[in-house]
A tleap script that builds the chain and sets N, CA, C and O, in Angstrom:
source leaprc.protein.ff14SB
mol = sequence {
  NMET SER LEU LEU ILE ARG ILE THR ALA VAL
  ILE ALA PHE ALA VAL SER LEU THR GLY CYS
  SER SER GLY PRO SER ASP ALA GLU VAL LYS
  ALA ALA LEU GLN ALA ASP ASN GLY GLN GLY
  PHE ILE GLU ILE SER ASP ILE GLU ARG ILE
  ASN GLY TYR GLU ASN GLY ASP ASN ARG TYR
  VAL VAL GLU VAL ARG TYR THR THR THR PHE
  LEU LYS SER PHE GLU GLU VAL SER SER THR
  ALA THR GLY LEU GLU LYS PHE ALA LEU GLY
  ALA PHE THR MET PHE VAL GLY GLU TRP ASP
  LYS GLY ASP SER PHE GLU GLU GLN GLN SER
  LEU ALA PHE ILE ASP SER GLU ASN GLY TRP
  ILE LEU CGLU
}
set mol.1.N position { 5.146 -146.708 -32.220 }
set mol.1.CA position { 5.225 -144.710 -32.186 }
set mol.1.C position { 3.838 -143.886 -32.225 }
set mol.1.O position { 3.348 -142.946 -31.599 }
set mol.2.N position { 3.299 -145.099 -33.751 }
set mol.2.CA position { 2.392 -144.202 -33.828 }
set mol.2.C position { 1.007 -144.279 -33.092 }
set mol.2.O position { 0.053 -143.625 -33.514 }
set mol.3.N position { 0.885 -145.291 -31.704 }
set mol.3.CA position { 0.174 -145.041 -31.052 }
set mol.3.C position { 0.053 -144.159 -29.879 }
set mol.3.O position { -0.916 -143.803 -29.209 }
set mol.4.N position { 1.707 -143.828 -29.806 }
set mol.4.CA position { 2.312 -142.453 -28.203 }
set mol.4.C position { 1.684 -141.288 -29.781 }
set mol.4.O position { 0.839 -140.433 -29.512 }
set mol.5.N position { 1.929 -141.344 -30.500 }
set mol.5.CA position { 1.178 -140.356 -31.485 }
set mol.5.C position { -0.481 -139.263 -31.322 }
set mol.5.O position { -0.907 -138.122 -31.141 }
set mol.6.N position { -0.857 -140.677 -31.554 }
set mol.6.CA position { -2.329 -140.534 -31.307 }
set mol.6.C position { -3.034 -140.302 -29.838 }
set mol.6.O position { -4.109 -139.859 -29.435 }
set mol.7.N position { -2.070 -140.737 -29.375 }
set mol.7.CA position { -2.073 -140.868 -27.905 }
set mol.7.C position { -2.000 -139.161 -27.760 }
set mol.7.O position { -3.054 -138.555 -27.950 }
set mol.8.N position { -1.205 -138.659 -27.545 }
set mol.8.CA position { -0.097 -137.233 -27.103 }
set mol.8.C position { -1.466 -136.104 -28.334 }
set mol.8.O position { -1.561 -134.890 -28.152 }
set mol.9.N position { -2.172 -136.708 -29.251 }
set mol.9.CA position { -2.987 -135.664 -30.600 }
set mol.9.C position { -4.206 -135.780 -29.214 }
set mol.9.O position { -4.170 -134.738 -28.559 }
set mol.10.N position { -4.814 -136.385 -28.888 }
set mol.10.CA position { -5.358 -136.779 -27.988 }
set mol.10.C position { -5.587 -136.310 -26.960 }
set mol.10.O position { -6.689 -135.770 -27.047 }
set mol.11.N position { -5.143 -136.181 -25.910 }
set mol.11.CA position { -4.660 -135.383 -24.775 }
set mol.11.C position { -4.996 -134.034 -25.856 }
set mol.11.O position { -6.135 -133.631 -26.091 }
set mol.12.N position { -4.145 -133.643 -26.249 }
set mol.12.CA position { -3.384 -132.013 -27.031 }
set mol.12.C position { -5.345 -131.899 -27.061 }
set mol.12.O position { -5.916 -131.324 -26.134 }
set mol.13.N position { -5.819 -132.267 -27.754 }
set mol.13.CA position { -6.847 -131.794 -28.035 }
set mol.13.C position { -8.804 -131.499 -27.393 }
set mol.13.O position { -9.908 -131.002 -27.616 }
set mol.14.N position { -7.408 -132.783 -25.952 }
set mol.14.CA position { -8.760 -132.987 -24.978 }
set mol.14.C position { -8.273 -131.184 -24.060 }
set mol.14.O position { -9.183 -130.478 -23.624 }
set mol.15.N position { -6.975 -130.805 -23.949 }
set mol.15.CA position { -6.214 -129.852 -23.269 }
set mol.15.C position { -6.795 -128.821 -23.945 }
set mol.15.O position { -7.618 -128.191 -23.281 }
set mol.16.N position { -6.603 -128.433 -25.147 }
set mol.16.CA position { -7.757 -127.268 -25.575 }
set mol.16.C position { -8.877 -127.141 -25.822 }
set mol.16.O position { -9.193 -126.056 -26.311 }
set mol.17.N position { -10.064 -128.268 -25.580 }
set mol.17.CA position { -11.286 -127.935 -25.693 }
set mol.17.C position { -11.347 -127.225 -23.957 }
set mol.17.O position { -12.001 -126.247 -23.595 }
set mol.18.N position { -10.415 -128.123 -23.102 }
set mol.18.CA position { -11.294 -127.268 -21.738 }
set mol.18.C position { -10.557 -126.118 -21.420 }
set mol.18.O position { -11.027 -125.524 -20.449 }
set mol.19.N position { -8.976 -125.306 -22.202 }
set mol.19.CA position { -9.442 -124.142 -22.483 }
set mol.19.C position { -10.341 -123.571 -22.938 }
set mol.19.O position { -10.879 -122.661 -22.307 }
set mol.20.N position { -10.729 -123.923 -24.086 }
set mol.20.CA position { -11.667 -123.271 -24.877 }
set mol.20.C position { -12.969 -122.414 -24.125 }
set mol.20.O position { -13.301 -121.229 -24.090 }
set mol.21.N position { -13.587 -123.869 -23.466 }
set mol.21.CA position { -14.294 -123.479 -22.802 }
set mol.21.C position { -14.701 -123.154 -21.381 }
set mol.21.O position { -15.762 -122.824 -20.851 }
set mol.22.N position { -13.587 -123.349 -21.001 }
set mol.22.CA position { -13.589 -122.816 -19.420 }
set mol.22.C position { -14.327 -121.291 -18.441 }
set mol.22.O position { -14.831 -121.058 -17.342 }
set mol.23.N position { -13.939 -120.537 -19.779 }
set mol.23.CA position { -14.657 -118.829 -19.641 }
set mol.23.C position { -13.317 -118.343 -18.651 }
set mol.23.O position { -12.284 -118.957 -18.382 }
set mol.24.N position { -13.780 -117.010 -18.241 }
set mol.24.CA position { -13.464 -116.565 -17.882 }
set mol.24.C position { -13.115 -117.232 -16.284 }
set mol.24.O position { -13.613 -118.304 -15.939 }
set mol.25.N position { -12.106 -116.358 -15.300 }
set mol.25.CA position { -11.839 -117.241 -14.165 }
set mol.25.C position { -12.538 -116.451 -13.038 }
set mol.25.O position { -13.270 -115.644 -13.610 }
set mol.26.N position { -12.641 -116.322 -11.821 }
set mol.26.CA position { -13.302 -115.744 -10.894 }
set mol.26.C position { -12.409 -114.682 -10.790 }
set mol.26.O position { -12.690 -114.222 -9.684 }
set mol.27.N position { -11.255 -113.815 -11.378 }
set mol.27.CA position { -10.608 -112.683 -10.643 }
set mol.27.C position { -10.657 -112.402 -12.058 }
set mol.27.O position { -10.478 -111.184 -12.072 }
set mol.28.N position { -10.780 -112.752 -13.186 }
set mol.28.CA position { -11.081 -112.027 -14.183 }
set mol.28.C position { -12.227 -111.408 -13.902 }
set mol.28.O position { -12.172 -110.202 -13.664 }
set mol.29.N position { -13.509 -112.097 -13.869 }
set mol.29.CA position { -14.300 -111.531 -13.717 }
set mol.29.C position { -14.321 -110.772 -12.617 }
set mol.29.O position { -15.024 -109.879 -13.091 }
set mol.30.N position { -14.059 -110.334 -11.266 }
set mol.30.CA position { -13.871 -109.669 -10.108 }
set mol.30.C position { -13.650 -107.936 -11.225 }
set mol.30.O position { -14.225 -106.863 -11.411 }
set mol.31.N position { -12.175 -108.856 -11.764 }
set mol.31.CA position { -11.285 -107.399 -12.395 }
set mol.31.C position { -12.208 -106.394 -13.054 }
set mol.31.O position { -11.973 -105.196 -13.213 }
set mol.32.N position { -13.524 -107.204 -13.488 }
set mol.32.CA position { -14.080 -106.456 -15.061 }
set mol.32.C position { -15.442 -105.296 -13.921 }
set mol.32.O position { -16.035 -104.251 -14.188 }
set mol.33.N position { -15.428 -106.244 -12.612 }
set mol.33.CA position { -16.204 -106.134 -12.008 }
set mol.33.C position { -16.116 -104.486 -11.248 }
set mol.33.O position { -16.883 -103.532 -11.125 }
set mol.34.N position { -15.017 -104.747 -10.938 }
set mol.34.CA position { -14.134 -103.750 -10.340 }
set mol.34.C position { -13.544 -102.933 -10.489 }
set mol.34.O position { -12.830 -102.382 -9.652 }
set mol.35.N position { -13.784 -102.495 -12.217 }
set mol.35.CA position { -12.705 -102.216 -13.273 }
set mol.35.C position { -13.417 -100.648 -13.663 }
set mol.35.O position { -12.720 -99.924 -14.375 }
set mol.36.N position { -14.739 -100.129 -13.230 }
set mol.36.CA position { -15.452 -98.912 -13.132 }
set mol.36.C position { -16.371 -98.950 -11.972 }
set mol.36.O position { -17.571 -99.225 -11.962 }
set mol.37.N position { -15.440 -98.564 -10.818 }
set mol.37.CA position { -15.774 -98.458 -9.859 }
set mol.37.C position { -16.817 -97.175 -9.070 }
set mol.37.O position { -16.912 -96.780 -7.908 }
set mol.38.N position { -17.586 -96.753 -10.532 }
set mol.38.CA position { -18.034 -95.124 -10.466 }
set mol.38.C position { -17.629 -94.112 -10.132 }
set mol.38.O position { -18.127 -93.166 -9.521 }
set mol.39.N position { -15.976 -94.455 -10.856 }
set mol.39.CA position { -15.434 -92.567 -10.334 }
set mol.39.C position { -14.836 -92.513 -8.561 }
set mol.39.O position { -14.678 -91.611 -7.738 }
set mol.40.N position { -14.595 -94.320 -8.573 }
set mol.40.CA position { -14.458 -93.875 -6.751 }
set mol.40.C position { -14.866 -94.360 -5.860 }
set mol.40.O position { -14.226 -94.951 -4.989 }
set mol.41.N position { -16.899 -94.061 -5.973 }
set mol.41.CA position { -17.858 -93.876 -5.133 }
set mol.41.C position { -18.423 -94.847 -4.763 }
set mol.41.O position { -19.261 -94.869 -3.862 }
set mol.42.N position { -18.052 -95.754 -5.389 }
set mol.42.CA position { -18.794 -97.281 -4.993 }
set mol.42.C position { -17.844 -97.900 -4.749 }
set mol.42.O position { -16.687 -97.635 -5.075 }
set mol.43.N position { -18.497 -99.413 -3.732 }
set mol.43.CA position { -17.070 -99.727 -4.182 }
set mol.43.C position { -17.941 -101.833 -3.747 }
set mol.43.O position { -18.416 -102.249 -2.690 }
set mol.44.N position { -17.768 -102.565 -5.117 }
set mol.44.CA position { -18.257 -103.962 -5.394 }
set mol.44.C position { -17.300 -104.947 -4.551 }
set mol.44.O position { -16.070 -104.994 -4.554 }
set mol.45.N position { -18.504 -105.947 -3.615 }
set mol.45.CA position { -17.161 -106.650 -2.792 }
set mol.45.C position { -18.406 -107.782 -2.576 }
set mol.45.O position { -19.528 -107.488 -2.989 }
set mol.46.N position { -18.142 -109.231 -1.839 }
set mol.46.CA position { -19.573 -110.556 -1.965 }
set mol.46.C position { -19.379 -111.241 -2.772 }
set mol.46.O position { -19.678 -112.359 -2.354 }
set mol.47.N position { -18.811 -111.332 -4.411 }
set mol.47.CA position { -19.204 -111.382 -4.865 }
set mol.47.C position { -18.885 -112.507 -5.820 }
set mol.47.O position { -17.838 -112.647 -6.452 }
set mol.48.N position { -20.255 -113.512 -5.831 }
set mol.48.CA position { -20.704 -115.328 -6.344 }
set mol.48.C position { -20.667 -114.813 -7.757 }
set mol.48.O position { -20.951 -113.665 -8.097 }
set mol.49.N position { -20.221 -115.954 -8.663 }
set mol.49.CA position { -20.158 -116.388 -9.838 }
set mol.49.C position { -21.595 -117.751 -9.898 }
set mol.49.O position { -21.338 -118.864 -9.439 }
set mol.50.N position { -22.994 -117.464 -10.490 }
set mol.50.CA position { -24.268 -118.268 -9.992 }
set mol.50.C position { -24.033 -119.152 -11.472 }
set mol.50.O position { -24.763 -120.142 -11.529 }
set mol.51.N position { -23.146 -118.957 -12.653 }
set mol.51.CA position { -23.092 -119.668 -13.349 }
set mol.51.C position { -22.951 -118.471 -15.136 }
set mol.51.O position { -23.159 -117.357 -15.618 }
set mol.52.N position { -22.436 -119.879 -15.399 }
set mol.52.CA position { -21.157 -119.351 -16.919 }
set mol.52.C position { -22.101 -120.464 -17.670 }
set mol.52.O position { -23.027 -121.164 -17.260 }
set mol.53.N position { -21.534 -120.338 -18.807 }
set mol.53.CA position { -22.126 -120.591 -20.735 }
set mol.53.C position { -21.293 -119.842 -21.962 }
set mol.53.O position { -20.705 -118.826 -22.331 }
set mol.54.N position { -21.651 -120.938 -22.226 }
set mol.54.CA position { -20.974 -119.974 -23.807 }
set mol.54.C position { -22.181 -119.691 -24.283 }
set mol.54.O position { -23.256 -120.184 -23.941 }
set mol.55.N position { -21.845 -118.418 -25.539 }
set mol.55.CA position { -22.904 -117.647 -26.536 }
set mol.55.C position { -22.318 -117.640 -27.357 }
set mol.55.O position { -21.182 -117.406 -26.944 }
set mol.56.N position { -22.302 -117.758 -28.448 }
set mol.56.CA position { -21.954 -117.664 -29.083 }
set mol.56.C position { -20.170 -117.968 -29.831 }
set mol.56.O position { -19.703 -119.011 -29.375 }
set mol.57.N position { -19.074 -117.141 -30.975 }
set mol.57.CA position { -18.197 -117.530 -31.161 }
set mol.57.C position { -17.098 -116.578 -29.981 }
set mol.57.O position { -16.795 -115.415 -29.717 }
set mol.58.N position { -16.889 -117.557 -29.678 }
set mol.58.CA position { -15.413 -117.190 -28.638 }
set mol.58.C position { -16.133 -116.067 -27.351 }
set mol.58.O position { -15.398 -115.261 -26.780 }
set mol.59.N position { -17.751 -116.173 -26.995 }
set mol.59.CA position { -18.137 -114.855 -26.129 }
set mol.59.C position { -18.354 -116.155 -25.569 }
set mol.59.O position { -18.296 -117.288 -26.045 }
set mol.60.N position { -18.779 -115.422 -23.751 }
set mol.60.CA position { -19.035 -116.383 -22.451 }
set mol.60.C position { -19.900 -115.336 -21.827 }
set mol.60.O position { -19.678 -114.138 -21.649 }
set mol.61.N position { -21.107 -116.189 -21.490 }
set mol.61.CA position { -21.424 -114.997 -20.561 }
set mol.61.C position { -21.701 -115.675 -18.947 }
set mol.61.O position { -22.279 -116.733 -18.698 }
set mol.62.N position { -21.174 -114.833 -18.101 }
set mol.62.CA position { -20.918 -114.973 -16.777 }
set mol.62.C position { -21.860 -113.848 -16.206 }
set mol.62.O position { -21.927 -112.626 -16.346 }
set mol.63.N position { -22.902 -115.276 -15.151 }
set mol.63.CA position { -24.327 -114.615 -14.261 }
set mol.63.C position { -23.404 -114.254 -12.487 }
set mol.63.O position { -23.113 -115.187 -11.738 }
set mol.64.N position { -23.193 -113.245 -12.249 }
set mol.64.CA position { -22.554 -113.132 -11.170 }
set mol.64.C position { -23.624 -112.428 -9.891 }
set mol.64.O position { -24.564 -111.776 -10.343 }
set mol.65.N position { -23.523 -112.533 -8.250 }
set mol.65.CA position { -24.864 -111.882 -7.773 }
set mol.65.C position { -23.238 -110.848 -6.798 }
set mol.65.O position { -22.097 -111.262 -6.594 }
set mol.66.N position { -23.787 -109.663 -6.481 }
set mol.66.CA position { -22.469 -108.563 -5.365 }
set mol.66.C position { -23.058 -107.895 -5.447 }
set mol.66.O position { -24.044 -107.670 -6.150 }
set mol.67.N position { -22.180 -107.082 -4.182 }
set mol.67.CA position { -23.203 -106.567 -3.460 }
set mol.67.C position { -22.156 -105.059 -3.769 }
set mol.67.O position { -20.959 -105.335 -3.851 }
set mol.68.N position { -22.489 -103.626 -3.929 }
set mol.68.CA position { -22.884 -102.540 -4.137 }
set mol.68.C position { -22.864 -101.235 -2.830 }
set mol.68.O position { -23.866 -100.661 -2.405 }
set mol.69.N position { -21.453 -101.004 -2.389 }
set mol.69.CA position { -21.640 -99.910 -1.568 }
set mol.69.C position { -21.474 -99.278 -1.606 }
set mol.69.O position { -20.457 -99.284 -2.300 }
set mol.70.N position { -21.763 -97.976 -1.257 }
set mol.70.CA position { -22.037 -96.364 -1.758 }
set mol.70.C position { -20.348 -95.761 -0.297 }
set mol.70.O position { -20.242 -95.734 0.929 }
set mol.71.N position { -19.678 -95.508 -1.174 }
set mol.71.CA position { -18.485 -94.834 -0.842 }
set mol.71.C position { -18.500 -92.967 -0.213 }
set mol.71.O position { -17.879 -92.162 0.482 }
set mol.72.N position { -19.827 -93.148 -1.168 }
set mol.72.CA position { -20.392 -91.502 -0.392 }
set mol.72.C position { -21.215 -90.840 -0.911 }
set mol.72.O position { -21.517 -91.184 -2.053 }
set mol.73.N position { -21.835 -89.779 -0.393 }
set mol.73.CA position { -23.812 -89.978 0.262 }
set mol.73.C position { -23.042 -89.116 -1.767 }
set mol.73.O position { -21.941 -88.892 -2.271 }
set mol.74.N position { -24.808 -88.934 -2.244 }
set mol.74.CA position { -25.110 -88.362 -3.689 }
set mol.74.C position { -25.279 -87.193 -3.276 }
set mol.74.O position { -25.683 -86.604 -4.278 }
set mol.75.N position { -25.223 -86.317 -2.277 }
set mol.75.CA position { -24.611 -85.656 -1.970 }
set mol.75.C position { -23.178 -84.709 -2.672 }
set mol.75.O position { -22.991 -83.716 -3.376 }
set mol.76.N position { -22.594 -85.484 -2.141 }
set mol.76.CA position { -21.348 -85.412 -1.821 }
set mol.76.C position { -20.527 -85.575 -3.686 }
set mol.76.O position { -19.706 -84.759 -4.104 }
set mol.77.N position { -21.057 -86.868 -4.552 }
set mol.77.CA position { -21.184 -87.021 -6.074 }
set mol.77.C position { -21.684 -86.102 -6.231 }
set mol.77.O position { -20.985 -85.091 -6.171 }
set mol.78.N position { -22.932 -85.974 -6.473 }
set mol.78.CA position { -23.501 -85.035 -7.285 }
set mol.78.C position { -22.842 -83.037 -6.957 }
set mol.78.O position { -23.345 -82.067 -7.524 }
set mol.79.N position { -22.027 -82.988 -6.245 }
set mol.79.CA position { -21.432 -81.548 -5.695 }
set mol.79.C position { -20.783 -81.015 -6.745 }
set mol.79.O position { -20.804 -79.877 -7.213 }
set mol.80.N position { -19.890 -82.520 -7.218 }
set mol.80.CA position { -18.169 -82.358 -7.682 }
set mol.80.C position { -18.549 -82.734 -9.386 }
set mol.80.O position { -17.743 -82.541 -10.296 }
set mol.81.N position { -19.628 -83.175 -9.535 }
set mol.81.CA position { -19.694 -83.352 -10.799 }
set mol.81.C position { -19.933 -82.828 -11.941 }
set mol.81.O position { -20.751 -82.001 -11.537 }
set mol.82.N position { -19.873 -82.628 -13.130 }
set mol.82.CA position { -20.241 -82.001 -14.635 }
set mol.82.C position { -20.213 -82.400 -15.505 }
set mol.82.O position { -19.613 -83.460 -15.678 }
set mol.83.N position { -20.820 -81.784 -16.461 }
set mol.83.CA position { -21.156 -82.075 -18.097 }
set mol.83.C position { -21.531 -83.356 -17.772 }
set mol.83.O position { -21.911 -83.434 -16.604 }
set mol.84.N position { -21.567 -84.550 -18.481 }
set mol.84.CA position { -21.658 -85.864 -18.961 }
set mol.84.C position { -21.865 -86.453 -17.676 }
set mol.84.O position { -23.048 -86.793 -17.704 }
set mol.85.N position { -21.106 -86.953 -15.907 }
set mol.85.CA position { -20.709 -86.876 -14.735 }
set mol.85.C position { -21.891 -86.529 -14.123 }
set mol.85.O position { -22.317 -87.085 -13.111 }
set mol.86.N position { -22.624 -85.309 -14.909 }
set mol.86.CA position { -24.465 -85.028 -13.952 }
set mol.86.C position { -25.038 -86.155 -15.078 }
set mol.86.O position { -25.429 -87.277 -14.754 }
set mol.87.N position { -25.013 -85.697 -16.310 }
set mol.87.CA position { -26.504 -86.921 -16.412 }
set mol.87.C position { -25.913 -88.000 -16.579 }
set mol.87.O position { -26.782 -88.278 -17.405 }
set mol.88.N position { -25.265 -88.884 -16.592 }
set mol.88.CA position { -24.458 -90.279 -16.187 }
set mol.88.C position { -25.540 -90.768 -14.450 }
set mol.88.O position { -26.257 -91.710 -14.113 }
set mol.89.N position { -25.074 -89.529 -13.840 }
set mol.89.CA position { -25.281 -89.522 -12.012 }
set mol.89.C position { -26.829 -89.812 -12.363 }
set mol.89.O position { -27.520 -90.768 -12.011 }
set mol.90.N position { -27.216 -88.530 -13.285 }
set mol.90.CA position { -28.897 -88.774 -13.091 }
set mol.90.C position { -29.537 -90.310 -13.476 }
set mol.90.O position { -30.288 -91.154 -12.989 }
set mol.91.N position { -28.839 -90.112 -14.500 }
set mol.91.CA position { -29.530 -91.910 -15.150 }
set mol.91.C position { -28.860 -93.329 -14.157 }
set mol.91.O position { -28.743 -94.432 -14.690 }
set mol.92.N position { -28.662 -93.211 -13.419 }
set mol.92.CA position { -27.738 -93.995 -12.351 }
set mol.92.C position { -28.750 -93.604 -11.089 }
set mol.92.O position { -29.616 -94.386 -10.696 }
set mol.93.N position { -28.583 -92.633 -10.660 }
set mol.93.CA position { -30.415 -92.378 -9.748 }
set mol.93.C position { -31.926 -93.082 -10.101 }
set mol.93.O position { -32.774 -93.473 -9.299 }
set mol.94.N position { -31.950 -93.096 -11.141 }
set mol.94.CA position { -33.536 -93.300 -11.606 }
set mol.94.C position { -32.960 -95.588 -11.753 }
set mol.94.O position { -33.865 -96.194 -12.327 }
set mol.95.N position { -32.186 -96.197 -11.479 }
set mol.95.CA position { -31.983 -97.375 -10.549 }
set mol.95.C position { -32.097 -97.482 -9.553 }
set mol.95.O position { -32.778 -98.321 -8.963 }
set mol.96.N position { -31.303 -96.464 -9.030 }
set mol.96.CA position { -30.883 -96.571 -6.880 }
set mol.96.C position { -31.749 -95.615 -5.843 }
set mol.96.O position { -32.209 -95.812 -4.718 }
set mol.97.N position { -31.759 -94.128 -7.036 }
set mol.97.CA position { -32.414 -93.734 -5.525 }
set mol.97.C position { -31.159 -92.508 -5.764 }
set mol.97.O position { -30.014 -92.763 -6.139 }
set mol.98.N position { -31.541 -91.542 -5.539 }
set mol.98.CA position { -30.318 -90.748 -3.873 }
set mol.98.C position { -29.965 -91.825 -2.757 }
set mol.98.O position { -30.821 -92.448 -2.128 }
set mol.99.N position { -28.652 -91.955 -2.602 }
set mol.99.CA position { -28.215 -92.771 -1.455 }
set mol.99.C position { -27.627 -92.158 -0.197 }
set mol.99.O position { -27.346 -90.991 -0.471 }
set mol.100.N position { -27.392 -92.371 0.767 }
set mol.100.CA position { -26.179 -92.301 1.702 }
set mol.100.C position { -25.246 -93.093 1.525 }
set mol.100.O position { -25.111 -94.070 0.790 }
set mol.101.N position { -24.235 -92.316 2.679 }
set mol.101.CA position { -22.752 -92.850 2.421 }
set mol.101.C position { -22.651 -93.787 3.525 }
set mol.101.O position { -22.801 -93.549 4.723 }
set mol.102.N position { -22.262 -95.339 2.717 }
set mol.102.CA position { -22.589 -96.738 3.460 }
set mol.102.C position { -23.523 -97.266 3.174 }
set mol.102.O position { -23.486 -98.488 3.316 }
set mol.103.N position { -24.682 -96.718 2.695 }
set mol.103.CA position { -26.324 -97.595 1.912 }
set mol.103.C position { -25.723 -98.744 1.238 }
set mol.103.O position { -24.573 -98.489 0.879 }
set mol.104.N position { -26.122 -99.945 0.939 }
set mol.104.CA position { -25.569 -100.560 -0.078 }
set mol.104.C position { -26.703 -101.659 -0.736 }
set mol.104.O position { -27.738 -101.787 -0.081 }
set mol.105.N position { -26.611 -102.214 -1.605 }
set mol.105.CA position { -27.908 -103.416 -2.437 }
set mol.105.C position { -26.818 -104.280 -2.935 }
set mol.105.O position { -25.639 -104.262 -3.288 }
set mol.106.N position { -28.303 -105.385 -2.704 }
set mol.106.CA position { -27.152 -106.522 -3.580 }
set mol.106.C position { -27.447 -105.926 -5.527 }
set mol.106.O position { -28.195 -105.015 -5.883 }
set mol.107.N position { -26.634 -106.754 -6.369 }
set mol.107.CA position { -27.261 -106.813 -7.689 }
set mol.107.C position { -27.164 -108.658 -7.800 }
set mol.107.O position { -26.812 -109.507 -6.981 }
set mol.108.N position { -27.652 -108.740 -9.200 }
set mol.108.CA position { -27.085 -110.253 -9.869 }
set mol.108.C position { -27.482 -109.538 -11.524 }
set mol.108.O position { -28.497 -108.974 -11.933 }
set mol.109.N position { -26.274 -109.848 -12.134 }
set mol.109.CA position { -26.557 -109.280 -13.462 }
set mol.109.C position { -24.809 -110.749 -14.489 }
set mol.109.O position { -23.797 -111.443 -14.387 }
set mol.110.N position { -25.924 -110.143 -15.312 }
set mol.110.CA position { -24.930 -111.327 -16.646 }
set mol.110.C position { -24.006 -111.068 -17.757 }
set mol.110.O position { -24.072 -110.849 -18.967 }
set mol.111.N position { -23.073 -111.189 -16.793 }
set mol.111.CA position { -21.765 -110.232 -17.528 }
set mol.111.C position { -21.105 -111.445 -19.093 }
set mol.111.O position { -20.961 -112.635 -19.374 }
set mol.112.N position { -20.894 -109.940 -19.721 }
set mol.112.CA position { -20.578 -110.601 -21.852 }
set mol.112.C position { -19.256 -110.856 -21.737 }
set mol.112.O position { -18.529 -109.877 -21.570 }
set mol.113.N position { -18.611 -112.262 -21.800 }
set mol.113.CA position { -17.017 -111.713 -21.796 }
set mol.113.C position { -16.363 -111.956 -23.890 }
set mol.113.O position { -17.025 -112.495 -24.777 }
set mol.114.N position { -15.214 -111.451 -24.003 }
set mol.114.CA position { -15.043 -112.323 -25.126 }
set mol.114.C position { -13.721 -113.080 -25.052 }
set mol.114.O position { -13.231 -113.432 -23.978 }
set mol.115.N position { -13.261 -113.274 -26.036 }
set mol.115.CA position { -12.054 -114.319 -25.414 }
set mol.115.C position { -10.694 -113.462 -26.827 }
set mol.115.O position { -10.780 -113.708 -28.030 }
set mol.116.N position { -9.864 -112.742 -26.357 }
set mol.116.CA position { -9.333 -112.666 -27.596 }
set mol.116.C position { -8.309 -112.827 -26.579 }
set mol.116.O position { -8.155 -113.116 -25.393 }
set mol.117.N position { -7.404 -112.343 -28.112 }
set mol.117.CA position { -6.038 -112.786 -27.753 }
set mol.117.C position { -5.040 -112.626 -26.886 }
set mol.117.O position { -3.989 -113.266 -26.913 }
set mol.118.N position { -5.484 -111.341 -25.691 }
set mol.118.CA position { -5.539 -111.160 -24.107 }
set mol.118.C position { -5.751 -111.610 -23.437 }
set mol.118.O position { -5.503 -111.492 -22.237 }
set mol.119.N position { -6.385 -112.409 -24.098 }
set mol.119.CA position { -7.396 -112.965 -23.130 }
set mol.119.C position { -8.938 -112.418 -22.997 }
set mol.119.O position { -9.485 -111.643 -23.781 }
set mol.120.N position { -9.619 -113.118 -21.594 }
set mol.120.CA position { -11.113 -112.545 -21.451 }
set mol.120.C position { -11.280 -110.976 -21.119 }
set mol.120.O position { -10.936 -110.229 -20.203 }
set mol.121.N position { -12.146 -110.836 -22.613 }
set mol.121.CA position { -12.437 -108.809 -22.007 }
set mol.121.C position { -13.776 -108.983 -21.976 }
set mol.121.O position { -14.688 -109.481 -22.635 }
set mol.122.N position { -13.483 -108.159 -20.579 }
set mol.122.CA position { -15.567 -107.772 -20.484 }
set mol.122.C position { -16.717 -107.203 -22.225 }
set mol.122.O position { -15.836 -106.568 -22.806 }
set mol.123.N position { -17.795 -107.128 -23.037 }
set mol.123.CA position { -17.961 -106.605 -24.157 }
set mol.123.C position { -18.466 -105.539 -23.141 }
set mol.123.O position { -18.905 -104.462 -23.544 }
savepdb mol mol.pdb
quit
């Protein structure tokens, strides 16, 4: 009986280690990227997971490459922006410049996730 208990304990330990180090799933990474879609004027697609690794307590970094496509032109977005939206839009254009509807670009980025009681959340 003690051999059965030891085998069960080893299996349970191995399963728990696998769960801890697996990091967020591709679906969780995709959901995190698409959660903030630029107030509906951008679309994120062609998400490719490049790498993933643990980085500290309950943290997991996922390196991804994806395509961002603009669903509205810069003029359309800026004409309806107010207050802080204009400020954020100005900062955003410093990185990508002005754009037309349908323009797209490929981006690569590292996303840090925290393992919470409710699953992986973007830091």
